[in-house]
N, CA, C and O of each residue as an XYZ file, in Angstrom:
768
protein
N     -46.756     13.778    -18.203
C     -46.954     14.437    -17.031
C     -47.664     15.346    -16.670
O     -48.156     15.589    -15.568
N     -47.748     16.148    -18.157
C     -48.171     17.799    -17.796
C     -49.538     17.521    -18.084
O     -50.382     18.204    -17.504
N     -50.060     16.253    -19.220
C     -51.145     16.132    -19.016
C     -51.901     15.818    -17.791
O     -53.003     16.343    -17.630
N     -51.262     14.759    -16.636
C     -51.945     14.821    -15.576
C     -52.687     16.040    -14.920
O     -53.851     16.095    -14.523
N     -51.732     16.981    -14.911
C     -51.870     18.471    -14.358
C     -53.699     18.746    -14.416
O     -54.398     18.888    -13.413
N     -54.119     18.766    -15.640
C     -55.972     18.770    -15.706
C     -56.557     17.809    -15.788
O     -57.471     17.893    -16.608
N     -56.441     16.588    -15.155
C     -57.062     15.863    -14.709
C     -57.113     15.455    -12.684
O     -57.906     14.701    -12.121
N     -56.030     16.237    -12.076
C     -55.773     15.541    -10.774
C     -57.020     15.691    -10.200
O     -57.315     14.563     -9.804
N     -57.969     16.500     -9.919
C     -59.422     16.363     -8.747
C     -60.206     16.025    -10.214
O     -60.923     16.972    -10.536
N     -60.229     15.267    -10.862
C     -61.448     14.947    -11.457
C     -61.447     13.425    -11.712
O     -62.528     12.909    -11.997
N     -60.209     12.562    -11.629
C     -60.473     11.440    -11.717
C     -58.845     11.000    -11.538
O     -57.783     11.616    -11.628
N     -59.288      9.378    -11.187
C     -57.353      9.028    -10.838
C     -56.725      8.736    -12.511
O     -57.490      8.347    -13.394
N     -55.563      8.932    -12.715
C     -54.889      9.124    -13.603
C     -53.599      7.883    -13.537
O     -52.954      7.629    -12.519
N     -53.458      7.339    -14.624
C     -52.425      6.177    -14.111
C     -51.673      6.196    -15.415
O     -52.281      6.420    -16.462
N     -50.027      5.909    -15.393
C     -49.530      5.998    -16.553
C     -48.767      4.693    -16.651
O     -48.002      4.457    -15.715
N     -48.861      3.682    -17.771
C     -47.963      2.565    -18.091
C     -46.501      2.862    -18.720
O     -46.056      3.934    -19.130
N     -45.950      1.717    -18.677
C     -45.009      1.740    -19.691
C     -44.699      0.547    -20.026
O     -45.222     -0.525    -19.722
N     -43.461      0.890    -20.931
C     -43.351     -0.824    -21.675
C     -42.110     -1.689    -20.786
O     -40.956     -1.522    -20.392
N     -42.889     -2.424    -20.774
C     -42.162     -3.896    -20.186
C     -40.500     -3.604    -20.323
O     -40.068     -2.837    -21.185
N     -39.521     -4.394    -19.256
C     -37.975     -4.119    -19.815
C     -37.556     -3.252    -18.860
O     -36.461     -3.416    -18.321
N     -38.390     -2.204    -18.528
C     -37.337     -1.309    -17.500
C     -36.761     -2.188    -16.602
O     -35.553     -2.402    -16.499
N     -38.301     -3.065    -15.475
C     -37.519     -3.181    -14.354
C     -36.589     -4.367    -14.470
O     -36.644     -5.065    -15.482
N     -35.716     -4.644    -13.471
C     -34.732     -5.829    -13.783
C     -35.298     -7.131    -13.819
O     -36.053     -7.334    -12.868
N     -35.157     -8.206    -14.720
C     -35.928     -9.221    -14.658
C     -37.156     -9.369    -15.965
O     -37.535    -10.337    -16.626
N     -37.465     -8.204    -15.956
C     -38.901     -7.875    -16.680
C     -38.550     -8.161    -18.212
O     -37.744     -7.352    -18.670
N     -38.980     -9.122    -19.074
C     -38.330     -9.219    -20.600
C     -39.492     -7.885    -21.274
O     -40.563     -7.392    -20.918
N     -38.459     -7.697    -22.496
C     -39.665     -6.606    -23.135
C     -40.336     -7.695    -24.185
O     -39.931     -8.752    -24.670
N     -41.796     -6.779    -24.325
C     -42.658     -7.433    -25.123
C     -42.080     -7.715    -26.351
O     -40.952     -7.321    -26.649
N     -42.831     -8.415    -27.125
C     -42.399     -8.921    -28.444
C     -43.023     -8.616    -29.353
O     -42.675     -8.949    -30.486
N     -44.236     -7.823    -29.096
C     -45.564     -7.904    -30.190
C     -46.498     -7.038    -29.590
O     -46.610     -6.922    -28.370
N     -47.389     -6.230    -30.691
C     -48.263     -4.871    -30.416
C     -49.272     -6.165    -29.417
O     -49.342     -5.831    -28.235
N     -49.905     -7.324    -29.696
C     -51.088     -7.691    -28.669
C     -49.929     -8.428    -27.528
O     -50.645     -8.276    -26.538
N     -48.978     -8.942    -27.102
C     -48.234     -8.868    -26.347
C     -48.543     -7.406    -25.133
O     -49.070     -7.564    -24.032
N     -48.187     -6.394    -25.545
C     -47.707     -5.198    -24.973
C     -49.199     -5.081    -24.545
O     -49.290     -5.179    -23.321
N     -50.444     -4.896    -25.188
C     -51.565     -4.754    -25.385
C     -52.291     -5.478    -24.255
O     -53.109     -4.945    -23.505
N     -51.858     -6.893    -24.215
C     -52.639     -7.456    -23.221
C     -52.177     -7.516    -21.768
O     -52.747     -7.770    -20.707
N     -50.933     -7.189    -22.116
C     -49.882     -6.703    -20.237
C     -50.687     -5.521    -19.779
O     -51.166     -5.406    -18.651
N     -50.839     -4.247    -21.218
C     -51.327     -3.330    -20.234
C     -52.758     -3.463    -19.754
O     -53.215     -3.055    -18.686
N     -53.397     -4.118    -20.747
C     -55.082     -4.427    -20.215
C     -55.247     -5.218    -19.076
O     -56.370     -5.296    -18.577
N     -54.408     -5.751    -18.640
C     -54.273     -6.901    -17.566
C     -54.120     -5.599    -16.210
O     -54.928     -5.387    -15.306
N     -52.924     -4.955    -16.457
C     -52.280     -4.072    -16.010
C     -53.696     -2.985    -15.474
O     -53.976     -2.737    -14.301
N     -54.292     -2.563    -16.478
C     -55.518     -1.543    -15.979
C     -56.441     -2.509    -15.455
O     -57.126     -1.666    -14.877
N     -57.171     -3.873    -15.114
C     -57.716     -4.139    -14.599
C     -57.536     -4.432    -13.760
O     -58.541     -4.785    -13.144
N     -56.238     -4.549    -13.031
C     -55.461     -5.679    -11.810
C     -55.880     -3.244    -10.888
O     -56.527     -2.982     -9.875
N     -55.332     -2.446    -11.625
C     -55.549     -1.331    -10.967
C     -56.534     -0.822    -10.815
O     -56.585      0.095     -9.996
N     -57.871     -1.264    -11.641
C     -59.128     -0.647    -11.545
C     -59.558     -1.441    -12.193
O     -59.353     -1.544    -13.403
N     -60.374     -2.301    -11.386
C     -61.023     -3.827    -11.422
C     -62.395     -3.440    -12.431
O     -62.490     -4.379    -13.220
N     -63.370     -2.532    -12.677
C     -64.286     -2.159    -13.610
C     -64.386     -0.847    -14.376
O     -63.965      0.266    -14.060
N     -64.873     -1.143    -15.177
C     -65.457     -0.110    -16.329
C     -66.038      1.373    -15.729
O     -66.719      1.495    -14.711
N     -65.714      2.160    -16.379
C     -65.525      2.606    -17.820
C     -64.224      2.873    -17.512
O     -63.727      2.820    -16.387
N     -63.648      3.180    -18.598
C     -62.103      3.841    -18.655
C     -62.056      4.295    -19.703
O     -62.747      3.936    -20.656
N     -60.930      5.478    -19.701
C     -60.577      6.329    -20.160
C     -59.626      6.102    -20.945
O     -58.622      6.263    -20.251
N     -59.208      5.731    -22.318
C     -57.523      5.510    -22.541
C     -57.035      6.440    -23.507
O     -57.783      7.032    -24.286
N     -55.744      6.587    -23.473
C     -54.843      7.648    -24.407
C     -53.690      7.390    -24.249
O     -53.168      6.801    -23.303
N     -53.054      7.974    -25.507
C     -51.610      7.728    -25.385
C     -51.546      8.665    -26.677
O     -52.211      9.045    -27.641
N     -49.617      8.849    -25.713
C     -48.642     10.158    -26.663
C     -47.820      9.478    -27.614
O     -47.177      8.468    -27.329
N     -47.832     10.041    -28.787
C     -46.722      9.291    -29.772
C     -47.175      7.456    -30.116
O     -48.203      6.853    -30.426
N     -45.984      7.160    -29.889
C     -46.250      5.367    -30.212
C     -47.070      5.087    -29.279
O     -47.657      4.021    -29.461
N     -47.461      5.901    -27.905
C     -48.243      4.878    -27.098
C     -49.884      5.261    -27.314
O     -50.836      5.038    -26.567
N     -49.828      5.912    -28.612
C     -51.509      6.085    -29.157
C     -51.317      4.926    -29.783
O     -52.259      4.374    -29.213
N     -50.896      4.092    -30.472
C     -51.013      2.836    -31.004
C     -51.276      2.099    -29.739
O     -52.369      1.541    -29.648
N     -50.415      2.011    -28.723
C     -50.526      1.078    -27.811
C     -51.820      1.229    -27.118
O     -52.409      0.253    -26.652
N     -52.319      2.550    -27.032
C     -53.664      2.714    -26.462
C     -54.527      2.138    -26.831
O     -55.032      1.229    -26.172
N     -55.060      2.609    -28.329
C     -55.716      1.943    -29.625
C     -55.997      0.402    -29.439
O     -57.145     -0.025    -29.560
N     -54.905     -0.451    -29.135
C     -54.828     -1.566    -28.861
C     -55.239     -1.817    -27.885
O     -56.058     -2.724    -28.031
N     -55.091     -1.345    -26.269
C     -55.481     -1.363    -24.999
C     -56.556     -1.621    -25.181
O     -56.924     -2.769    -24.932
N     -57.658     -0.474    -25.782
C     -58.985     -0.065    -25.325
C     -59.529     -1.436    -26.453
O     -60.558     -2.049    -26.170
N     -58.775     -1.773    -27.620
C     -59.682     -2.830    -28.241
C     -59.779     -4.090    -27.571
O     -60.784     -4.790    -27.699
N     -58.797     -4.429    -26.861
C     -58.523     -5.738    -25.468
C     -59.665     -5.412    -24.538
O     -60.685     -6.100    -24.490
N     -59.481     -4.452    -23.878
C     -60.490     -3.890    -22.972
C     -62.347     -4.495    -23.013
O     -63.086     -5.095    -22.233
N     -62.501     -3.711    -24.870
C     -63.712     -4.021    -25.027
C     -63.861     -5.401    -25.746
O     -65.021     -5.809    -25.810
N     -62.841     -6.234    -26.328
C     -62.802     -7.424    -26.486
C     -63.480     -8.082    -25.421
O     -64.357     -8.873    -25.769
N     -63.159     -7.856    -23.521
C     -63.276     -8.505    -22.896
C     -64.776     -8.328    -22.123
O     -65.202     -8.914    -21.127
N     -65.460     -7.203    -23.044
C     -66.950     -6.790    -22.185
C     -66.961     -5.261    -21.720
O     -67.957     -4.541    -21.799
N     -65.546     -4.810    -21.158
C     -65.540     -3.264    -20.535
C     -66.051     -2.671    -21.370
O     -66.367     -3.077    -22.489
N     -66.216     -1.435    -20.826
C     -66.563     -0.118    -21.605
C     -65.753      1.042    -21.258
O     -65.711      1.765    -20.262
N     -64.789      0.998    -22.946
C     -63.890      2.262    -22.946
C     -64.908      3.496    -23.229
O     -65.625      3.275    -24.205
N     -65.139      4.796    -22.569
C     -65.802      5.784    -22.718
C     -64.871      6.495    -23.477
O     -65.543      7.489    -23.752
N     -63.933      6.642    -23.931
C     -63.016      7.196    -24.955
C     -61.543      6.890    -24.784
O     -60.951      6.773    -23.712
N     -61.053      6.781    -25.978
C     -59.834      6.364    -26.562
C     -59.454      7.885    -27.113
O     -60.160      8.468    -27.936
N     -58.059      8.530    -26.461
C     -57.844      9.654    -27.385
C     -56.193      9.339    -28.116
O     -55.350      8.803    -27.398
N     -55.932      9.620    -29.195
C     -54.375      9.357    -29.691
C     -54.365     10.933    -29.841
O     -55.146     11.833    -30.150
N     -52.929     10.752    -29.414
C     -52.515     12.139    -29.193
C     -51.027     12.051    -30.045
O     -50.219     11.172    -29.745
N     -50.745     13.018    -31.109
C     -49.388     12.708    -31.765
C     -49.186     11.969    -32.722
O     -48.333     12.125    -33.596
N     -50.091     10.967    -32.602
C     -49.988     10.197    -33.737
C     -50.696      8.966    -34.579
O     -50.473      8.107    -33.726
N     -51.195      8.442    -35.336
C     -52.596      7.766    -36.029
C     -51.446      6.104    -35.407
O     -50.264      5.895    -35.133
N     -52.574      5.415    -35.451
C     -51.967      3.747    -35.097
C     -51.610      3.361    -35.770
O     -50.773      2.483    -35.562
N     -51.918      3.670    -36.903
C     -50.817      3.417    -38.251
C     -49.096      3.710    -38.216
O     -48.634      4.820    -38.481
N     -48.320      2.632    -37.877
C     -46.859      3.379    -37.444
C     -46.176      2.475    -38.634
O     -45.277      3.093    -39.206
N     -46.376      1.318    -39.070
C     -45.286      0.681    -39.288
C     -44.331      1.348    -40.511
O     -43.120      1.189    -40.358
N     -44.937      2.352    -42.152
C     -44.414      3.087    -42.278
C     -43.230      3.935    -41.397
O     -42.030      3.966    -41.671
N     -43.785      4.490    -40.467
C     -42.738      5.361    -39.642
C     -41.490      4.533    -38.727
O     -40.452      4.982    -38.243
N     -41.969      3.372    -38.718
C     -40.854      2.750    -37.846
C     -39.831      2.204    -38.746
O     -38.738      1.859    -38.298
N     -40.214      2.076    -40.366
C     -39.428      1.759    -41.094
C     -38.319      3.092    -41.811
O     -37.559      3.030    -42.778
N     -38.582      4.056    -41.019
C     -38.152      4.905    -41.464
C     -37.050      5.413    -39.952
O     -36.415      6.465    -40.032
N     -36.985      4.791    -39.045
C     -35.980      4.997    -38.245
C     -34.971      4.204    -37.757
O     -35.265      3.228    -37.066
N     -33.301      4.592    -38.123
C     -32.754      3.709    -37.863
C     -32.219      4.184    -36.458
O     -32.563      5.300    -36.071
N     -31.050      3.078    -35.337
C     -30.845      3.345    -34.666
C     -30.433      4.092    -34.314
O     -30.460      4.088    -33.083
N     -29.692      5.390    -34.987
C     -29.258      6.878    -34.664
C     -30.477      8.029    -34.489
O     -30.559      9.033    -33.781
N     -31.458      7.358    -35.547
C     -32.515      8.042    -35.348
C     -33.123      7.519    -34.240
O     -33.240      8.406    -33.394
N     -33.434      6.774    -33.978
C     -33.456      6.337    -32.458
C     -33.187      6.946    -30.999
O     -33.960      7.264    -30.095
N     -32.224      6.972    -31.081
C     -31.756      7.091    -30.239
C     -31.845      9.180    -30.153
O     -32.183      9.897    -29.212
N     -31.506      9.447    -31.180
C     -32.258     11.222    -31.254
C     -33.235     11.326    -30.590
O     -33.392     12.049    -29.607
N     -34.202     10.386    -31.230
C     -35.684     11.127    -31.157
C     -36.091     10.624    -29.485
O     -36.792     11.369    -28.800
N     -35.532      9.191    -28.890
C     -35.849      9.217    -27.849
C     -34.870     10.333    -26.970
O     -35.458     11.228    -26.362
N     -33.510     10.270    -26.919
C     -33.015     11.970    -26.477
C     -33.872     13.289    -26.165
O     -33.960     13.934    -25.121
N     -34.477     13.475    -27.422
C     -35.399     14.319    -27.431
C     -36.429     14.354    -26.764
O     -36.723     15.274    -26.001
N     -37.245     13.134    -27.023
C     -38.599     13.152    -25.927
C     -37.901     13.487    -24.601
O     -38.382     14.449    -24.003
N     -36.899     12.894    -24.059
C     -36.243     12.914    -22.142
C     -35.754     14.395    -22.328
O     -35.395     14.842    -21.238
N     -35.607     15.411    -23.469
C     -35.441     16.416    -22.934
C     -33.994     16.572    -22.858
O     -33.427     17.604    -22.498
N     -33.428     15.488    -23.217
C     -31.829     15.661    -23.763
C     -30.994     16.387    -24.394
O     -29.945     16.917    -24.028
N     -31.538     16.373    -25.377
C     -31.245     17.002    -26.535
C     -32.805     17.915    -26.919
O     -33.937     17.524    -26.634
N     -32.375     19.423    -27.755
C     -33.158     20.056    -28.280
C     -33.939     20.004    -29.575
O     -32.989     19.648    -30.272
N     -34.671     20.064    -30.194
C     -35.000     20.209    -31.539
C     -33.671     20.470    -32.148
O     -32.871     19.601    -32.494
N     -33.519     21.732    -32.242
C     -32.228     22.187    -32.930
C     -30.936     20.968    -33.337
O     -30.285     20.655    -34.333
N     -31.048     20.546    -31.919
C     -29.796     19.666    -31.662
C     -29.758     18.434    -32.513
O     -28.765     17.948    -33.055
N     -31.439     17.851    -32.557
C     -31.307     16.672    -33.311
C     -31.239     17.172    -34.953
O     -30.815     16.307    -35.719
N     -31.674     18.679    -35.649
C     -32.090     18.725    -36.760
C     -30.407     18.856    -36.670
O     -30.077     17.701    -36.942
N     -29.161     19.605    -36.443
C     -27.862     19.371    -36.569
C     -26.913     18.736    -36.446
O     -25.739     19.045    -36.652
N     -27.635     17.200    -35.878
C     -26.276     16.590    -36.096
C     -26.552     15.934    -37.165
O     -27.723     15.756    -37.501
N     -25.483     15.452    -37.898
C     -25.471     14.562    -38.952
C     -24.646     13.254    -38.884
O     -23.851     13.132    -37.952
N     -24.790     12.138    -39.922
C     -23.734     11.244    -39.805
C     -22.478     11.483    -39.453
O     -22.037     10.731    -38.584
N     -21.714     12.364    -39.896
C     -20.636     13.114    -39.948
C     -20.337     13.511    -38.468
O     -19.142     13.795    -38.389
N     -20.919     13.628    -37.363
C     -21.521     14.031    -36.132
C     -21.332     12.861    -35.122
O     -20.872     13.197    -34.031
N     -21.588     11.646    -35.293
C     -21.099     10.743    -34.971
C     -19.835     10.089    -35.737
O     -20.089      8.971    -36.186
N     -18.748     10.480    -35.936
C     -18.010     10.219    -36.887
C     -16.704      9.441    -35.799
O     -16.050     10.254    -35.146
N     -16.389      8.124    -35.640
C     -15.602      7.657    -34.548
C     -15.900      7.713    -33.101
O     -15.204      7.449    -32.121
N     -17.172      8.146    -33.230
C     -18.078      8.250    -31.632
C     -19.023      7.702    -32.115
O     -19.258      7.580    -33.317
N     -19.909      7.165    -30.857
C     -20.884      6.570    -30.708
C     -22.214      7.543    -30.166
O     -22.209      8.346    -29.233
N     -23.247      7.208    -31.006
C     -24.416      8.488    -30.933
C     -24.715      8.303    -29.385
O     -24.979      9.468    -29.087
N     -24.797      7.825    -28.619
C     -25.217      7.790    -27.122
C     -24.425      8.813    -26.376
O     -24.882      9.657    -25.605
N     -22.937      8.589    -26.772
C     -21.991      9.419    -26.448
C     -22.032     10.570    -26.334
O     -21.899     11.252    -25.318
N     -22.341     11.050    -28.041
C     -22.519     12.716    -28.630
C     -24.019     13.088    -27.754
O     -24.420     14.234    -27.554
N     -24.511     12.191    -27.435
C     -26.101     12.705    -26.705
C     -25.424     13.109    -25.543
O     -25.040     14.266    -25.368
N     -25.278     12.264    -24.806
C     -24.617     12.328    -23.323
C     -23.794     13.697    -23.027
O     -24.133     14.375    -22.057
N     -22.907     14.035    -23.708
C     -21.966     15.144    -23.841
C     -23.096     16.375    -24.045
O     -22.826     17.426    -23.463
N     -24.310     16.329    -24.807
C     -25.212     17.404    -25.054
C     -25.848     17.782    -24.191
O     -26.242     18.947    -24.131
N     -26.137     16.772    -23.196
C     -27.291     17.054    -22.224
C     -26.938     17.675    -21.234
O     -25.783     17.883    -20.864
N     -28.094     18.067    -20.659
C     -27.818     19.008    -19.155
C     -27.850     18.184    -18.138
O     -28.234     17.017    -18.208
N     -27.472     18.712    -17.201
C     -27.664     18.223    -15.921
C     -29.027     17.446    -15.659
O     -30.138     17.973    -15.584
N     -28.645     15.702    -15.496
C     -30.301     15.325    -15.531
C     -30.359     14.732    -13.997
O     -29.533     14.102    -13.336
N     -31.869     15.268    -13.676
C     -32.764     15.106    -12.247
C     -33.452     14.087    -12.165
O     -34.231     13.887    -11.233
N     -33.281     13.358    -13.052
C     -34.036     11.765    -13.107
C     -33.456     10.431    -12.872
O     -34.031      9.343    -12.856
N     -31.924     10.778    -12.650
C     -30.772      9.658    -12.206
C     -31.013      8.828    -13.272
O     -31.619      7.757    -13.295
N     -30.400      9.523    -14.272
C     -30.672      8.884    -15.875
C     -28.961      8.868    -15.579
O     -28.238      9.736    -15.091
N     -28.642      7.450    -16.111
C     -26.908      7.372    -16.453
C     -27.218      6.828    -17.846
O     -28.232      6.295    -18.296
N     -25.778      7.189    -18.509
C     -25.589      6.283    -19.662
C     -25.928      5.002    -19.475
O     -26.785      4.596    -20.260
N     -25.570      4.313    -18.766
C     -26.236      2.662    -19.010
C     -27.385      2.554    -18.783
O     -27.723      1.378    -18.924
N     -28.605      3.518    -18.347
C     -29.760      3.371    -17.973
C     -29.946      4.083    -19.621
O     -30.441      3.601    -20.640
N     -29.482      5.068    -19.421
C     -30.119      5.546    -21.529
C     -29.842      4.739    -22.598
O     -30.388      4.834    -23.697
N     -28.550      3.520    -22.130
C     -28.555      2.525    -23.296
C     -29.498      1.772    -23.692
O     -29.959      1.552    -24.813
N     -30.017      0.982    -21.560
C     -30.899      0.498    -21.901
C     -32.652      0.988    -22.183
O     -33.654      0.321    -21.925
N     -32.591      1.990    -22.624
C     -34.225      2.390    -22.899
C     -33.936      2.686    -24.282
O     -34.861      2.712    -25.093
N     -32.496      2.958    -24.706
C     -32.145      2.717    -26.674
C     -33.067      1.135    -26.807
O     -34.118      1.026    -27.437
N     -32.310     -0.104    -25.983
C     -32.968     -0.737    -26.041
C     -34.207     -1.749    -26.340
O     -34.332     -2.839    -26.899
N     -35.158     -0.708    -25.598
C     -36.682     -0.979    -24.940
C     -36.920     -0.406    -26.281
O     -37.283     -1.270    -27.079
N     -36.796      1.204    -26.952
C     -37.057      1.586    -27.994
C     -36.774      0.710    -29.183
O     -37.618      0.273    -29.965
N     -35.696      0.546    -29.212
C     -35.261     -0.386    -30.602
C     -36.547     -1.633    -30.865
O     -37.172     -1.813    -31.910
N     -36.683     -2.360    -29.607
C     -37.353     -3.633    -29.752
C     -38.651     -2.671    -30.193
O     -38.854     -2.716    -31.406
N     -39.335     -2.030    -29.638
C     -40.523     -0.854    -29.822
C     -40.669     -1.015    -31.513
O     -41.712     -1.470    -31.984
N     -39.935     -0.748    -32.076
C     -39.457     -0.053    -33.525
C     -39.139     -1.422    -34.036
O     -39.328     -1.052    -35.195
N     -38.874     -2.473    -34.157
C     -38.417     -3.297    -34.820
C     -40.207     -4.259    -34.585
O     -40.326     -5.135    -35.441
N     -40.942     -4.202    -34.005
C     -42.011     -4.920    -33.903
C     -43.120     -3.926    -34.090
O     -44.290     -4.305    -34.153
N     -42.757     -2.580    -34.186
C     -44.054     -1.415    -34.679
C     -44.013     -1.567    -36.219
O     -44.897     -1.088    -36.929
N     -42.942     -2.259    -36.715
C     -42.488     -2.579    -38.109
C     -43.368     -3.259    -39.023
O     -43.302     -3.128    -40.245
N     -44.196     -3.991    -38.409
C     -45.032     -4.962    -38.639
C     -46.352     -4.884    -38.395
O     -47.178     -5.711    -38.780
N     -46.639     -3.642    -37.590
C     -48.414     -3.712    -36.923
C     -49.140     -3.103    -37.635
O     -48.757     -2.010    -38.051
N     -50.496     -3.640    -38.026
C     -51.284     -3.038    -39.048
C     -52.612     -3.145    -38.211
O     -53.354     -4.126    -38.186
N     -52.772     -2.015    -37.563
C     -54.457     -2.181    -36.905
C     -55.114     -2.229    -37.870
O     -54.905     -1.902    -39.038
N     -56.262     -2.820    -37.156
C     -57.522     -3.131    -37.861
C     -58.492     -3.002    -36.791
O     -58.125     -2.757    -35.641
N     -59.807     -3.166    -37.131
C     -61.073     -2.767    -36.267
C     -61.271     -1.424    -35.947
O     -60.587     -0.640    -36.605
N     -61.958     -0.988    -35.185
C     -62.161      0.004    -34.242
C     -62.433      0.075    -33.124
O     -62.759     -1.051    -32.750
N     -62.500      0.892    -32.211
C     -62.747      1.045    -30.652
C     -64.303      1.726    -31.014
O     -64.583      2.141    -32.138
N     -65.071      1.752    -30.064
C     -66.538      2.047    -29.866
C     -66.183      3.864    -30.088
O     -66.693      4.445    -31.046
N     -65.426      4.493    -29.266
C     -66.165      5.829    -28.903
C     -64.362      6.540    -28.874
O     -63.662      6.489    -27.863
N     -63.952      7.096    -30.072
C     -62.393      7.875    -30.088
C     -62.470      9.162    -30.125
O     -63.223      9.813    -30.849
N     -61.559      9.645    -29.208
C     -61.361     11.235    -29.675
C     -60.518     11.774    -30.524
O     -59.342     11.464    -30.335
N     -60.728     12.436    -31.342
C     -59.687     12.517    -32.696
C     -58.764     13.958    -31.920
O     -59.264     14.776    -31.147
N     -57.554     13.934    -32.330
C     -56.700     15.115    -31.840
C     -57.372     16.400    -31.671
O     -57.155     17.074    -30.664
N     -58.202     16.801    -32.620
C     -59.035     18.200    -32.717
C     -60.123     18.308    -30.998
O     -60.242     19.161    -30.119
N     -60.667     17.037    -31.230
C     -61.326     17.035    -30.152
C     -61.179     16.937    -28.801
O     -61.904     17.312    -27.879
N     -59.690     16.139    -28.837
C     -59.168     16.107    -27.398
C     -58.425     17.166    -26.812
O     -58.382     17.495    -25.626
N     -57.776     17.715    -27.909
C     -57.316     19.550    -27.281
C     -58.476     20.349    -27.181
O     -58.143     21.064    -26.236
N     -59.647     20.734    -27.513
C     -60.969     21.217    -26.976
C     -61.724     20.829    -26.264
O     -62.783     21.402    -26.010
N     -61.259     19.512    -25.666
C     -61.405     19.192    -24.500
C     -60.178     19.322    -23.254
O     -60.383     19.072    -22.066
N     -59.415     19.585    -23.598
C     -58.112     20.262    -22.769
C     -58.384     21.260    -22.453
O     -58.805     21.489    -21.319
N     -58.203     22.302    -23.503
C     -58.496     23.894    -23.397
C     -59.897     23.646    -22.569
O     -59.624     23.574    -21.371
N     -60.978     23.528    -22.753
C     -61.721     23.133    -22.274
C     -61.831     23.492    -20.105
O     -62.528     24.196    -19.375
N     -60.861     22.655    -19.946
C     -60.553     21.966    -18.524
C     -59.731     23.093    -18.364
O     -60.073     23.882    -17.483
N     -58.808     23.324    -18.965
C     -57.561     24.722    -18.425
C     -58.373     26.106    -18.517
O     -58.180     26.823    -17.536
N     -59.443     26.754    -19.715
C     -59.644     27.808    -19.019
C     -61.247     27.866    -18.198
O     -61.889     28.903    -18.034
N     -61.687     26.450    -17.742
C     -63.208     26.688    -16.692
C     -62.202     27.083    -15.318
O     -62.717     27.358    -14.235
């Protein structure tokens, strides 16, 4: 959301999220499925290229694949920006267990601090569910998140991690921005 501020008057800016948040929507079961879904959603929202596709963290991997899908059907992708993670994610996904997944998601959502995630050990969860521990640490929440919704988010995250373990990107996109180029571009926008 903070990134949107830098593009408000320059171009339309859209966010895509993983399937499964809406009732009745199944989770995606593969990177190909998610990328196809997002490419179709992109085309429905903006029928004609050029596109600029970017993603943050796990979304970087999805952005890379969405850009490949769009280029594969003849659309122009002017830039693909990968923020904070390369498209090769399989090794990282194997290193995350369920508790780690809950802590990463909770940190990303601002429910716990980085210090909280560093201080929580397996002993912190003895006889308690990790979600219960995280919920007690979290500040009052403005996004109407409930323990049940957080649990659902954890399920979505778990499904992403599972099929991310087998994802091995291949190929390339026509034009991608390295993290350094992306930061330089943003710094230029902020200072102009």
